[in-house]
C-alpha positions as CSV (number, residue, x, y, z in Angstrom):
1,L,-0.2,0.0,0.2
2,A,2.9,2.6,1.0
3,G,4.8,1.4,-2.4
4,F,1.7,2.3,-4.4
5,G,0.9,5.8,-2.4
6,A,-2.5,4.7,-0.8
7,W,-0.7,4.6,3.0
8,D,-1.6,8.3,3.3
9,H,-4.8,8.2,2.5
10,V,-5.7,5.0,4.6
11,S,-3.7,7.1,7.7
12,S,-6.3,10.0,6.7
13,L,-9.1,7.6,6.8
14,R,-8.8,5.2,9.9
15,L,-6.6,2.7,11.3
16,K,-5.8,1.4,14.6
17,P,-2.1,0.1,15.4
18,F,-1.8,-2.7,18.2
19,R,1.1,-3.2,20.3
20,R,0.4,-6.8,21.6
21,M,-1.4,-9.6,21.1
22,Q,-2.7,-12.2,23.4
23,V,-3.9,-15.9,22.4
24,W,-5.3,-18.3,24.8
25,D,-7.0,-21.4,25.3
26,A,-10.5,-22.1,26.1
27,C,-10.1,-25.4,27.3
28,S,-7.0,-24.7,29.8
29,E,-5.0,-21.8,31.3
30,A,-2.7,-21.7,28.2
31,M,-1.8,-18.9,26.8
32,I,0.6,-16.6,24.6
33,I,1.4,-13.2,24.5
34,F,3.1,-11.3,22.0
35,E,4.2,-8.0,22.5
36,K,7.1,-5.5,21.2
37,D,9.7,-4.1,23.3
38,D,10.2,-1.2,22.1
39,L,7.8,1.4,21.0
40,D,6.9,0.6,17.4
41,D,3.5,-1.2,16.6
42,M,3.1,-4.9,15.8
43,G,0.4,-4.3,13.3
44,Y,-2.4,-2.3,12.2
45,I,-5.8,-3.3,11.9
46,V,-7.8,-1.8,8.7
47,E,-11.1,-2.1,7.7
48,N,-12.1,-3.6,3.8
49,E,-13.8,-0.6,3.1
50,V,-10.9,1.7,4.1
51,I,-8.3,0.1,1.8
52,M,-11.0,0.0,-1.2
53,A,-11.3,3.8,-0.1
54,A,-7.6,4.6,-0.4
55,L,-6.8,2.6,-3.3
56,T,-9.5,4.4,-5.1
57,K,-7.8,7.5,-3.9
58,Q,-4.6,6.6,-5.1
59,L,-6.3,5.3,-8.5
60,D,-8.0,8.9,-9.0
61,A,-4.6,10.6,-8.3
62,V,-2.9,8.4,-11.0
63,A,-5.6,8.6,-14.1
64,D,-3.6,9.7,-16.0
65,R,-1.8,6.3,-16.4
66,V,-4.1,4.1,-15.1
67,E,-7.5,3.3,-16.6
68,V,-10.1,2.2,-14.6
69,F,-13.5,0.0,-16.0
70,Y,-16.1,0.5,-13.3
71,G,-18.9,-1.7,-13.0
72,S,-17.4,-3.8,-16.2
73,R,-17.8,-7.7,-16.0
74,A,-15.4,-9.8,-18.4
75,V,-17.5,-12.6,-19.8
76,G,-15.1,-14.1,-21.8
77,Y,-11.3,-14.9,-22.1
78,T,-8.7,-15.6,-25.4
79,W,-5.7,-17.3,-24.6
80,P,-3.0,-17.4,-27.0
81,L,-0.4,-20.1,-27.7
82,P,3.1,-20.5,-26.4
83,S,4.7,-19.9,-29.1
84,H,2.6,-18.0,-31.5
85,S,1.9,-18.1,-35.2
86,C,0.7,-15.5,-37.7
87,D,-3.1,-16.3,-37.4
88,T,-3.1,-15.9,-33.3
89,S,-2.6,-12.9,-31.0
90,P,0.6,-12.9,-28.9
91,W,-1.5,-11.4,-26.3
92,V,-4.5,-12.3,-23.9
93,Q,-7.4,-11.2,-25.5
94,I,-10.7,-10.3,-22.8
95,E,-14.3,-9.8,-23.5
96,L,-16.4,-7.1,-21.6
97,A,-20.0,-7.4,-20.7
98,D,-20.7,-4.3,-23.0
99,G,-19.2,-5.6,-26.0
100,R,-16.0,-3.9,-25.4
101,R,-12.4,-6.2,-26.2
102,L,-9.6,-5.6,-24.4
103,Q,-5.8,-7.0,-25.2
104,T,-3.0,-7.7,-22.5
105,K,0.0,-8.8,-22.6
106,L,-0.2,-10.1,-19.1
107,L,-3.7,-11.1,-17.2
108,I,-3.4,-10.9,-13.2
109,G,-5.9,-12.9,-11.6
110,A,-6.9,-11.3,-8.8
111,D,-11.2,-12.3,-8.7
112,G,-11.1,-14.0,-5.1
113,H,-11.2,-17.7,-4.2
114,N,-14.5,-18.5,-6.8
115,S,-11.6,-17.3,-9.3
116,V,-13.4,-17.3,-13.0
117,V,-10.2,-16.5,-14.4
118,R,-8.3,-19.8,-12.7
119,K,-11.3,-21.6,-13.8
120,E,-11.4,-20.4,-17.9
121,A,-7.7,-20.9,-17.7
122,E,-8.6,-24.7,-16.7
123,I,-6.0,-24.3,-13.6
124,K,-6.5,-27.2,-10.9
125,N,-7.5,-26.0,-7.5
126,I,-7.0,-28.1,-4.1
127,E,-10.4,-27.4,-2.1
128,H,-11.3,-28.3,1.2
129,R,-14.3,-27.0,3.1
130,Y,-14.4,-26.3,6.9
131,D,-18.0,-27.2,8.5
132,Q,-17.4,-23.4,9.7
133,S,-18.2,-19.9,8.9
134,A,-16.9,-17.1,10.4
135,V,-19.3,-14.1,11.9
136,V,-18.5,-10.7,11.4
137,A,-19.0,-7.4,13.2
138,T,-18.1,-4.3,14.8
139,L,-18.4,-3.9,18.1
140,H,-18.7,-0.9,20.6
141,L,-16.7,-1.2,23.9
142,S,-17.7,-0.6,27.6
143,E,-15.3,1.3,28.2
144,A,-12.9,3.9,26.0
145,T,-9.0,2.5,26.7
146,D,-6.4,2.5,24.7
147,N,-7.6,-0.6,22.9
148,N,-4.1,-1.6,21.5
149,V,-4.4,-5.6,21.8
150,A,-5.0,-7.6,19.6
151,W,-7.3,-10.6,21.7
152,Q,-7.8,-14.4,20.2
153,R,-9.8,-17.5,22.7
154,F,-9.7,-20.7,21.0
155,L,-12.9,-22.1,21.3
156,P,-14.1,-25.7,20.9
157,T,-15.8,-24.5,18.0
158,G,-13.1,-22.5,16.2
159,P,-11.0,-19.3,17.4
160,I,-12.9,-15.8,18.1
161,A,-11.2,-12.4,17.9
162,L,-11.0,-8.7,18.9
163,L,-9.5,-6.9,16.7
164,P,-9.3,-3.0,17.8
165,L,-10.6,-0.7,15.4
166,S,-10.3,3.1,17.6
167,D,-10.4,3.2,21.3
168,T,-14.1,2.5,21.6
169,A,-14.4,0.1,19.1
170,S,-13.3,-3.2,17.7
171,S,-13.9,-5.8,15.3
172,L,-14.9,-9.4,15.7
173,V,-13.9,-12.7,14.1
174,W,-15.8,-15.8,15.0
175,S,-15.4,-19.1,13.7
176,T,-17.8,-21.3,14.4
177,S,-20.5,-23.8,12.9
178,H,-23.1,-22.9,10.7
179,E,-25.6,-23.8,12.8
180,H,-24.3,-21.4,15.8
181,A,-23.6,-19.1,13.1
182,S,-26.7,-18.6,12.0
183,E,-27.8,-18.4,15.7
184,L,-25.6,-15.5,16.3
185,L,-26.7,-13.6,13.3
186,A,-30.8,-14.2,14.3
187,M,-30.5,-13.2,17.9
188,D,-31.2,-10.0,19.3
189,E,-29.0,-7.8,19.9
190,E,-28.3,-8.0,23.7
191,S,-28.1,-11.7,23.3
192,F,-25.2,-11.2,20.9
193,V,-23.1,-9.4,23.2
194,D,-23.9,-11.7,25.8
195,S,-22.7,-14.8,23.8
196,I,-19.4,-12.4,22.6
197,N,-18.8,-11.5,26.5
198,S,-19.1,-15.8,27.9
199,A,-17.0,-16.4,24.2
200,F,-14.0,-14.4,25.8
201,W,-15.1,-14.9,29.4
202,S,-16.4,-18.0,30.3
203,N,-14.5,-21.1,32.2
204,V,-17.2,-23.6,31.3
205,N,-14.7,-25.7,29.1
206,H,-12.4,-26.0,31.7
207,S,-11.2,-29.5,33.3
208,D,-9.6,-29.9,36.9
209,F,-6.9,-32.6,35.2
210,I,-6.0,-29.8,32.4
211,D,-5.2,-26.8,35.2
212,T,-3.9,-28.7,37.5
213,A,-1.4,-30.2,34.9
214,G,-0.5,-27.2,33.1
215,A,-0.2,-25.5,36.5
216,M,2.5,-28.1,37.3
217,F,4.0,-27.5,34.1
218,R,4.0,-23.9,34.3
219,S,6.0,-24.4,37.5
220,A,8.6,-26.3,36.2
221,I,8.8,-23.7,33.5
222,S,9.4,-20.9,36.0
223,L,12.0,-23.0,37.8
224,L,14.2,-23.7,34.5
225,K,13.8,-19.3,33.2
226,P,13.0,-17.3,36.7
227,S,12.7,-14.3,34.6
228,G,9.1,-15.0,34.0
229,T,6.7,-14.4,31.3
230,A,4.1,-11.2,30.7
231,A,1.6,-11.1,32.6
232,R,-2.1,-11.9,31.2
233,Q,-4.3,-8.9,30.5
234,L,-8.1,-8.9,30.3
235,P,-10.0,-8.7,27.4
236,P,-12.7,-5.6,27.0
237,S,-16.1,-6.4,27.9
238,V,-18.4,-5.3,24.8
239,A,-21.6,-2.7,25.5
240,R,-23.4,-3.4,21.7
241,V,-22.9,-4.4,18.2
242,E,-23.2,-1.5,15.7
243,A,-26.4,-1.7,13.8
244,G,-26.3,-3.5,10.2
245,S,-22.3,-5.0,10.7
246,R,-23.5,-8.3,11.1
247,A,-22.2,-10.6,8.8
248,R,-20.9,-14.4,7.9
249,F,-19.0,-16.4,5.0
250,P,-18.3,-19.7,4.4
251,L,-14.8,-20.6,5.5
252,G,-12.7,-23.0,3.3
253,M,-8.8,-23.5,2.7
254,G,-7.7,-24.0,-1.3
255,H,-4.3,-23.8,-3.2
256,A,-3.7,-23.4,-6.7
257,T,-2.1,-25.7,-8.4
258,Q,-0.1,-23.5,-10.3
259,Y,0.0,-19.4,-9.9
260,V,1.3,-18.4,-13.6
261,Q,1.0,-19.9,-16.8
262,H,2.3,-18.3,-20.2
263,R,0.7,-14.3,-20.0
264,L,-0.9,-15.1,-17.2
265,A,-0.6,-14.7,-13.2
266,L,-3.0,-15.1,-10.2
267,V,-2.8,-13.5,-7.1
268,G,-4.4,-13.5,-3.6
269,D,-7.8,-15.0,-3.1
270,A,-7.2,-16.4,-6.6
271,A,-4.3,-18.2,-6.1
272,H,-5.1,-19.4,-2.4
273,R,-7.3,-19.1,0.7
274,V,-6.4,-20.0,4.4
275,H,-8.9,-19.9,7.2
276,P,-9.0,-16.4,9.2
277,L,-7.5,-17.9,12.7
278,A,-4.1,-16.6,11.9
279,G,-5.1,-13.1,9.9
280,Q,-3.3,-13.8,7.5
281,G,-5.4,-13.7,4.3
282,V,-5.2,-10.3,3.1
283,N,-1.3,-9.9,4.3
284,L,-0.5,-13.2,1.7
285,G,-2.1,-11.4,-1.0
286,F,-0.3,-8.3,-0.4
287,G,3.0,-10.3,-0.3
288,D,1.7,-11.9,-4.5
289,I,1.7,-8.5,-5.5
290,A,4.6,-7.0,-3.8
291,C,6.8,-9.9,-5.2
292,L,4.9,-10.0,-8.8
293,A,5.5,-6.0,-9.3
294,Q,9.5,-7.1,-8.2
295,H,9.3,-9.7,-11.3
296,L,7.8,-7.2,-13.6
297,S,10.0,-4.1,-12.5
298,A,13.4,-6.7,-13.3
299,A,11.9,-7.8,-16.5
300,A,10.6,-4.6,-18.0
301,F,14.3,-2.7,-16.8
302,S,15.5,-5.8,-19.0
303,G,13.2,-4.8,-22.0
304,S,11.8,-8.5,-21.5
305,D,8.0,-9.4,-22.2
306,L,5.9,-9.0,-19.3
307,G,4.2,-11.9,-19.8
308,S,6.7,-14.8,-20.7
309,L,7.1,-17.6,-18.1
310,K,11.2,-16.7,-17.2
311,H,9.9,-14.3,-15.1
312,L,7.1,-15.4,-14.0
313,L,7.8,-18.8,-13.2
314,K,10.0,-16.8,-10.3
315,F,7.2,-14.7,-8.9
316,E,5.6,-18.7,-8.7
317,T,8.2,-20.1,-6.9
318,E,9.1,-17.3,-4.4
319,R,5.5,-17.3,-3.2
320,Q,4.6,-21.0,-3.0
321,R,7.3,-21.8,-1.1
322,H,6.2,-19.0,1.2
323,N,2.2,-19.7,1.1
324,V,2.4,-23.2,0.9
325,S,4.0,-24.1,4.7
326,L,2.4,-20.9,5.8
327,I,-1.1,-22.8,4.9
328,A,-0.2,-26.4,6.6
329,A,0.8,-24.6,9.6
330,I,-2.6,-22.9,9.8
331,D,-4.7,-25.8,8.7
332,V,-3.1,-27.9,11.9
333,L,-3.3,-25.6,13.9
334,K,-7.2,-25.6,13.0
335,R,-7.8,-29.1,13.7
336,L,-5.4,-29.2,16.6
337,Y,-7.4,-26.3,18.4
338,S,-11.1,-28.2,17.0
339,T,-11.4,-30.5,19.1
340,R,-11.6,-31.6,23.5
341,L,-9.4,-34.7,23.3
342,A,-7.9,-34.7,26.6
343,P,-3.9,-35.7,25.3
344,L,-5.0,-33.3,22.6
345,V,-5.7,-30.5,25.1
346,L,-2.9,-31.2,27.1
347,L,-0.7,-31.0,24.2
348,R,-1.5,-27.9,23.0
349,T,-1.5,-26.9,26.8
350,W,2.5,-27.7,26.8
351,G,3.3,-26.2,23.9
352,L,1.2,-23.1,24.2
353,Q,3.2,-22.7,27.9
354,A,6.5,-23.8,26.6
355,T,6.6,-21.3,23.3
356,N,5.4,-18.6,25.3
357,A,8.9,-18.8,27.6
358,L,10.8,-19.0,24.7
359,P,10.8,-15.6,23.2
360,P,13.5,-16.2,20.4
361,V,10.7,-18.7,19.4
362,K,7.9,-16.2,19.0
363,V,10.2,-14.3,17.6
364,R,10.2,-16.6,14.7
365,I,6.2,-16.6,14.8
């Protein structure tokens, strides 16, 4: 966003920095805290509509170099052969719904996890649908605070996250079963708010065995590492939900077998889809774009064809190496925290406690 010039617009609209992240298990006392030793921010929470507005403003600012077809829809694509003959176009042909035809040396498919571009290019997509939906909403807190902590709790039905938007408002992302998601959307405001506060505060899923085993392990860690760890904070209390902000969407995992073809590159959700528990979906997409821009800049500097596989394959290799491992790790975490089985709960409790006590490990995460 900064490289394109849109970050200044984001800053002038709305963003909220966070300096601490607290993640904990609803089935035990295990938790992990991420915070910076200096005064720098760990990251920023920015709403989707703010990003869209900022990008639109910046596109208007560079209108002499970029033409945007708002409200247009592509209805057909004609792909060139890798080695075109005199009777075929060397470019991708795009037919719009209004009858216009466009052509490009490189088509970038950034049209979401149901990507039409990917399907038209006959690129296979490995998919798995989680039996979950994410409920999102904008929430108003009971008291004004610095609100610079990102909160996440792993419930047996899925993680719930509270992400700061301002000193008095936060964004909710609650992953849960389809049935429960429907119930949450149908609730009146008071019941919905009560459900959120209970999800963050209730210890109904605790067991004496897990709590005792966790306490013993924590004591052992404190003996080995007397310096201790960051103190637990209590999450804020939610007072009300912003009218009309509640929504839901189904969750799944997906990964395209190819990111590129001759004169084609896929980025963002068109190339990969992840569970929101790590909050990395949009960041993966931004990473794709930054990487692709870097390789295209190198190609342009050398006078090479932007749609050549020579450059596109470098982008694909770099991003797949990064994305596949992260997608797999997120999927493992999702499955590990979706069970109440005592052995697995104990395993993840000890693992989370040990990780929290080892700063070098947390830094790598």
